[in-house]
N, C-alpha and C positions, 0 to 999 in steps of 0.2 A: 541483497535485500533481507530484510527481516524474515524471523521464521514465522512471527502470524502470516506476512501475505504469503508464503508459500503454503502455507497449511490451509484459509482462504483460497491460493488457486483449487490446491489437491480438490479441496472439497468441489467446488464449484464442478470438474472435471466430471465427478462423481455423479453428482449432479443428473450432468447432463447426457452422463452413462445412462445413468435408471429410467432418465425420461424416455431416450431412445428405445429401452426393453419394457414399459409402459404399455400393457395395453387398455387400460381405458383412457379416457382424455384425463379426466379429472386429476388422475393421478398423473400424469402429464405434464397438465398445466403446472399441478402442485409442485411437480422436480424442478420443472425449469424456472419458476417463481422462487423456491431456492437456491438455485444456479445464479440468478441474476442477485439475490442478496449476496451470497456468497464473493462475486463478481464485485461489486460495490463495495465491501467491508475490504478486498484485496486492494481496490484503489483506493482507499483510503486509509491503509496502513501505507503502500508505497510512498503516497502525498504526504502522511506523517513523518512518516522516514524521509523525504527528501528535505521537506520544514527542517529538523531536526540538523540536518548535514550541513543546510544554508546558513542554522541561526550559531553552528560552531564557524562555519568557516568566517562569517563576520565580526562573532568575538572575537579571531582570530589574529583580522586585518585588524580591527580594532586595536586590540592591545599590542602588536607590531606598532603601528601607528603611535600609537602612547609609548613605546620605549624608546623610539627614537631619541638622539639628544637634540639639542636646541640648535639651529641653525646660528653662529654666529655673524651677527650683523656687519 
């Protein structure tokens, strides 16, 4: 996966840890909100990474089809 995805996931873990350590409700809520945002960024990074892979595979398949010699009839 990408470094961004790993970074975002790590930040989400840290935000959840901070939320569990928080003594005040508003601080806990702020950390949980941050964790949700980091999770969303990680999901978006994973989807982007997969989309790039899919695009490269489609390009490679199209290139293979274009490079095949015509069938003599």
